[in-house]
C-alpha positions in Angstrom: 34.1 76.3 126.4 35.2 76.7 122.7 35.0 73.6 120.6 36.4 72.4 117.2 35.3 69.7 114.8 38.1 67.2 113.9 40.9 69.1 115.6 44.2 68.2 113.8 47.8 69.0 114.6 50.4 68.8 111.9 54.0 69.1 112.8 56.5 69.8 110.1 60.0 69.0 111.4 63.3 69.2 109.5 66.8 67.7 110.0 70.0 68.1 108.0 70.7 65.2 105.7 74.0 66.2 104.4 76.4 68.9 105.7 79.1 70.6 103.7 82.1 68.3 103.4 80.4 65.3 105.1 81.8 61.9 104.4 79.5 59.0 103.4 79.7 57.7 107.0 78.6 61.1 108.4 75.7 61.3 105.8 74.6 57.8 106.9 74.8 58.8 110.5 72.6 61.8 109.9 70.0 59.6 108.2 70.1 57.1 111.0 69.5 60.0 113.5 66.5 61.1 111.4 65.0 57.6 111.3 65.3 57.2 115.1 62.5 59.7 115.6 60.1 57.3 113.7 58.4 54.2 115.1 60.5 51.1 114.9 58.6 49.4 112.1 58.8 52.5 109.9 62.5 52.9 110.7 63.2 49.3 109.7 61.4 49.8 106.3 63.2 53.0 105.5 66.6 51.6 106.6 66.1 48.8 104.0 65.6 51.3 101.1 68.8 53.4 101.7 70.4 52.3 98.4 67.2 53.0 96.4 67.1 56.5 98.0 70.7 57.2 97.0 70.0 56.0 93.4 66.9 58.1 93.0 67.5 60.5 90.1 65.6 63.6 91.4 66.8 64.3 94.9 64.8 67.5 95.0 61.7 65.9 96.6 61.7 62.2 97.4 58.6 60.6 99.0 60.3 57.9 101.1 57.1 56.0 101.7 56.5 55.6 98.0 60.0 54.3 97.1 59.5 51.9 99.9 56.4 50.6 98.1 54.1 51.9 100.8 51.4 54.6 101.2 50.7 57.0 104.1 47.9 54.8 105.2 50.4 52.0 105.8 51.9 54.3 108.5 48.6 55.1 110.2 48.3 54.6 114.0 45.3 54.7 116.2 45.3 55.0 120.0 42.8 55.8 122.8 43.6 58.4 125.4 41.2 60.0 127.9 38.2 59.1 125.8 39.8 60.5 122.7 40.4 58.4 119.6 43.7 59.7 118.3 44.5 58.9 114.7 48.0 59.7 113.4 50.5 59.0 110.6 54.1 59.8 109.7 55.1 61.1 106.3 58.9 61.3 105.8 60.5 62.9 102.7 63.9 64.0 101.5 64.4 67.5 100.0 67.9 67.6 98.5 70.2 67.8 101.6 67.4 67.9 104.1 65.0 65.4 105.7 61.5 66.5 106.4 58.8 64.8 108.5 55.1 65.5 108.7 53.5 64.1 111.8 49.7 64.3 111.6 47.5 63.6 114.6 43.8 64.1 114.8 40.9 63.5 117.2 38.8 61.0 115.3 35.8 60.8 117.6 32.5 60.1 115.7 28.9 59.6 116.6 26.7 56.6 115.6 26.1 58.3 112.3 29.9 58.5 111.7 29.8 62.2 112.0 32.6 64.0 113.8 31.8 65.1 117.3 32.9 68.7 118.2 35.8 68.5 120.7 36.9 70.8 123.4 40.1 72.7 122.7 41.7 70.8 125.6 42.1 67.9 123.2 44.9 69.9 121.5 47.0 69.3 124.5 46.8 65.6 124.1 47.6 65.9 120.4 50.7 68.0 121.2 51.9 65.4 123.7 52.2 62.9 120.9 54.8 65.0 119.2 57.4 65.0 122.0 59.7 62.5 120.3 59.7 64.4 117.0 62.9 66.4 116.7 63.6 69.2 114.3 67.3 70.3 114.4 66.7 72.7 111.4 63.4 73.9 112.8 59.7 73.1 113.2 56.4 74.5 112.1 53.1 73.7 113.8 49.9 73.7 111.8 46.6 73.5 113.8 43.4 73.0 111.9 39.8 72.1 112.4 36.2 72.9 111.3 34.3 75.5 113.1 31.1 74.0 114.7 29.0 77.2 114.2 29.6 79.8 111.5 28.5 82.6 113.8 31.5 82.0 116.1 34.2 84.7 115.9 37.1 83.1 114.1 39.8 85.3 115.6 38.6 84.8 119.2 38.5 81.0 118.6 42.0 81.0 117.0 43.3 83.0 120.0 41.8 80.4 122.4 43.3 77.6 120.3 46.7 79.2 120.6 46.4 79.7 124.3 45.5 76.1 124.9 48.2 74.8 122.5 51.0 76.9 124.2 49.8 75.8 127.7 52.0 72.7 127.5 55.1 74.9 127.4 54.0 77.3 130.1 56.8 78.0 132.6 55.8 76.8 136.1 56.7 80.2 137.7 54.1 82.0 135.6 50.7 82.8 137.2 47.6 82.4 135.2 47.3 86.1 134.9 50.8 86.5 133.7 50.2 83.7 131.2 47.1 85.4 129.9 49.1 88.6 129.5 51.9 86.8 127.7 49.5 85.2 125.2 47.8 88.6 124.6 51.2 90.2 123.9 52.2 87.4 121.5 48.8 87.5 119.7 49.4 91.2 119.0 51.8 90.2 116.3 49.7 87.6 114.6 49.2 87.7 110.8 45.8 87.0 109.2 45.1 85.5 105.8 42.8 83.1 103.9 43.3 79.6 102.6 40.6 77.6 100.7 37.9 79.6 102.5 39.6 79.0 105.9 40.6 81.8 108.2 44.4 81.6 108.8 46.3 83.0 111.7 50.0 83.0 112.0 52.0 83.6 115.2 55.8 83.6 115.0 58.1 84.0 118.0 61.8 84.2 116.8 64.3 82.4 119.1 65.7 84.7 121.7 68.9 82.6 121.6 70.5 83.3 118.2 72.8 80.4 118.6 70.0 77.9 118.1 66.6 77.6 116.3 65.2 75.6 119.1 63.5 78.5 120.6 61.9 79.5 117.3 58.1 79.0 117.5 56.0 79.1 114.3 52.3 78.3 114.7 49.6 78.4 112.0 45.9 78.0 112.8 43.5 77.1 110.0 39.8 77.4 110.8 37.7 75.8 108.0 34.1 76.6 107.4 33.2 73.0 106.4 34.4 69.5 105.9 34.8 69.9 102.1 37.3 72.8 102.3 39.4 70.9 104.9 39.5 67.8 102.7 40.6 69.9 99.8 43.4 71.2 101.9 44.9 67.8 102.2 46.1 68.2 98.6 48.6 70.9 99.7 50.6 69.0 102.4 53.5 68.5 100.0 53.5 72.2 99.2 53.5 73.1 102.9 56.4 70.6 103.4 58.5 72.5 100.8 57.5 76.0 101.9 58.2 75.4 105.6 61.4 73.7 104.7 62.7 76.8 102.9 61.6 79.0 105.7 63.2 76.9 108.5 66.4 76.6 106.6 66.6 80.4 106.3 66.3 80.7 110.1 68.8 77.9 110.7 71.3 79.5 108.3 70.9 82.8 110.0 71.6 81.1 113.3 74.7 79.5 111.9 75.9 82.8 110.6 75.6 84.2 114.2 77.6 81.2 115.6 80.3 81.6 112.9 80.5 85.3 113.6 81.3 84.6 117.2 84.1 82.2 116.1 85.5 84.8 113.8 85.5 87.5 116.5 87.4 85.0 118.7 90.0 84.6 116.0 90.3 88.4 115.6 90.8 88.7 119.4 93.8 86.4 119.1 95.4 88.9 116.7 95.5 91.5 119.5 96.9 89.0 122.0 99.6 88.0 119.5 100.6 91.6 119.0 101.0 92.1 122.8 103.2 89.0 123.0 105.4 90.1 120.1 105.9 93.5 121.8 107.4 91.8 124.8 109.0 88.6 123.6 111.4 87.6 120.9 112.4 84.2 122.2 112.9 82.0 119.2 111.1 78.9 120.6 108.1 80.9 121.7 108.1 82.7 118.3 107.9 79.3 116.6 105.0 78.3 118.8 103.2 81.6 118.0 103.8 81.1 114.3 102.3 77.6 114.4 99.3 78.9 116.4 98.8 81.8 114.0 98.9 79.5 111.0 96.0 77.5 112.6 94.2 80.6 113.5 94.5 81.9 109.9 93.2 78.8 108.3 90.3 78.5 110.7 89.5 82.1 110.1 89.5 81.8 106.3 87.4 78.6 106.5 84.8 80.1 108.8 84.7 83.3 106.7 83.9 81.2 103.6 81.4 79.2 105.6 79.7 82.4 106.6 79.4 83.4 102.9 78.1 79.9 102.1 75.3 80.3 104.7 74.5 83.7 103.2 74.1 81.9 99.9 71.9 79.3 101.7 69.6 82.2 102.8 69.5 83.6 99.3 68.6 80.4 97.5 66.0 79.3 100.1 64.4 82.8 100.0 64.2 82.5 96.2 62.6 79.0 96.5 60.3 80.3 99.2 59.0 83.1 97.1 58.7 81.0 93.9 56.8 78.3 95.7 54.5 80.8 97.2 53.8 82.2 93.8 53.2 78.7 92.5 50.7 77.9 95.2 48.9 81.2 94.7 48.7 80.7 90.9 47.5 77.1 91.2 44.7 78.1 93.6 43.6 81.0 91.4 43.5 78.7 88.4 41.2 76.4 90.3 39.3 79.1 92.2 35.9 77.4 91.7 37.2 74.3 93.5 39.2 75.9 96.2 37.5 79.2 96.9 38.8 82.4 98.5 42.5 82.5 99.3 44.9 85.2 100.4 48.5 84.2 101.2 50.1 87.7 101.2 50.8 87.5 104.9 53.5 84.9 104.1 55.3 87.6 102.1 56.1 89.4 105.3 58.7 86.8 106.1 60.4 87.5 102.8 60.6 91.2 103.6 62.2 90.4 107.0 64.8 88.1 105.3 65.6 90.7 102.7 65.8 93.8 104.9 67.4 92.2 108.0 68.9 88.8 107.5 70.6 89.2 104.2 71.8 92.8 104.9 73.2 91.7 108.3 74.9 88.7 106.8 76.5 90.9 104.1 77.7 93.5 106.6 79.1 90.7 108.8 81.1 89.4 105.9 82.3 92.8 104.8 83.3 93.8 108.4 85.2 90.5 109.1 86.9 90.1 105.7 89.7 92.7 106.3 91.0 90.7 109.2 92.2 88.1 106.7 94.8 90.6 105.4 95.7 91.5 109.0 96.2 87.9 109.8 98.3 87.4 106.6 100.5 90.4 107.4 100.9 89.3 111.0 101.7 85.8 109.9 104.3 87.1 107.4 105.8 89.4 110.1 106.1 86.5 112.6 107.6 84.3 109.9 110.1 87.0 109.0 111.1 87.5 112.6 111.5 83.8 113.1 113.6 83.5 110.0 115.8 86.5 111.1 116.2 85.1 114.6 117.0 81.7 113.2 119.5 83.1 110.8 121.2 85.1 113.6 121.2 82.1 115.8 122.7 79.9 113.0 125.3 82.6 112.4 126.3 82.7 116.1 126.6 79.0 116.1 128.6 79.0 112.9 131.0 81.6 114.4 131.4 79.6 117.5 132.1 76.5 115.6 134.6 78.4 113.3 136.4 79.9 116.4 136.6 76.5 118.0 137.9 74.9 114.8 140.5 77.7 114.4 141.7 77.2 118.0 142.1 73.6 117.4 144.0 74.4 114.1 146.3 76.9 115.9 147.0 74.5 118.8 147.6 71.7 116.3 150.0 73.7 114.3 151.8 74.9 117.4 152.1 71.4 118.8 153.2 69.9 115.5 155.8 72.7 115.0 157.1 72.2 118.5 157.3 68.4 118.1 159.1 68.8 114.8 161.4 71.4 116.3 162.3 69.1 119.1 163.3 66.4 116.6 165.3 68.8 114.5 167.1 70.7 117.3 168.0 67.8 119.6 171.1 66.6 117.5 172.5 70.2 117.6 172.2 70.9 121.3 175.8 70.2 122.0 176.9 72.4 119.1 174.7 75.2 120.3 175.8 74.8 123.9 179.4 74.5 122.7 179.6 77.9 120.9 182.3 80.2 122.3 180.9 82.8 124.6 182.1 86.4 124.6 183.1 86.1 128.2 184.3 82.9 129.7 181.9 81.3 132.2 183.0 82.0 135.8 180.0 80.3 137.5 179.2 76.7 137.9 176.3 75.2 135.8 173.2 74.7 138.0 172.0 71.5 136.2 173.7 68.4 135.0 174.4 68.6 131.3 171.6 66.1 130.1 168.9 68.0 132.0 170.2 71.3 130.8 170.2 70.0 127.2 166.5 68.8 127.6 165.4 72.2 128.9 167.1 74.0 126.1 165.3 71.9 123.5 162.0 72.3 125.2 162.3 76.1 125.4 163.4 76.5 121.8 160.7 74.1 120.4 158.0 75.9 122.5 159.0 79.3 121.1 159.0 78.0 117.6 155.5 76.3 118.2 154.1 79.6 119.5 155.4 81.5 116.5 153.9 79.0 114.1 150.5 79.1 116.0 150.5 82.9 115.9 151.2 82.9 112.2 148.4 80.3 111.6 145.9 82.3 113.7 146.6 85.5 111.7 146.2 83.7 108.4 142.9 82.2 109.5 141.6 85.6 110.6 142.6 87.1 107.3 140.8 84.3 105.4 137.6 84.7 107.5 137.6 88.5 106.8 138.0 88.0 103.1 135.0 85.6 102.9 132.6 88.2 104.4 
């Protein structure tokens, strides 16, 4: 059974501290969510220094334990599990808009001479169990380290066994032992090899199969030190690893965000086709208004998401630059102190930069270029719908106006006719007898069918009605003539 002296598991976990457009309440809520993954006493301490954290001038890298007036030793914890003495500590920091947490856990078993006792690799499983409550919404990086008990042991074979035991906690239940061995062998084929302070370094990275989330992203580094001194010297670089892995995980998170945004943009583009189909079959004004309102919302969402996609591409670019620059800084610093630190080769970290440049950034640029033309299509469609709505509304208003005008004209005609008839009745009534009494060409030889009063009334009614109709007809012609002259 392979063994390792002072087996240590360091988990670097990251959470977003401030999102684009976040209010102060939302920022506070993000911080509270980050603090919840810490033990209660640490959470209470860091909650009390929130104002000091906000007032800190350089937000680029804030050691929260220091502004709380504490040291990492104040956050040490010791527990006993299955004959293992587990020593751990929490180290929270803030890196601009991101919170980072280093959770360090080691097997601290010593003999009577206070020398570390080599531990079986199975102890790594217990170390990993201590990290279950540590979340990393932006991503995680696992760093496993220890001192090789015998220099004659093959470093790569030991590292492979370490990886196999470490990943055993996440082994799917349906996998047989043979299938698990084959899976580990396949993953190990893609490991990267380097050197750090005389230690042999092995990196295994499994990108998330679900591009919507970074949760499935597994990044494991194994450091096998030749002696205690080199491992103690490595403690000086924890802040550097915190920065470097932050840049790396933010790149992966931003790329995942781009994928999610792209799906939303495609959904918005799909609505364009649906709207075109509706327009081809429907010109109902109310439905057109609803379509217009829906398309305005689609347009604004599309533009916002497209800009957000470009912002995330910028996130990848700036974090790639920071990643490369910090890698150079670490490499130069070690070279300047080569006598102290010894042999180091971090070139394998540059492979990630190549992937980002040749895949992530190019893909993000193409996505932006391919999806941008849809803005013009949406604008044109929006203007077309708005134009159709305006035309339909104007036509509807014109019809209503015509109906109102016709109705008013009818009232006017009837009013004039009635008024004329009434006036005629008043004027004609006194002259009925005179009209009736006019000499006829031929004397009447028949008897009058109605009494004289009734006959007089009927005569007045007929004459006034005729005059009223004539007046109404004249009024109608004049109104029609006026309506035609206003067009």
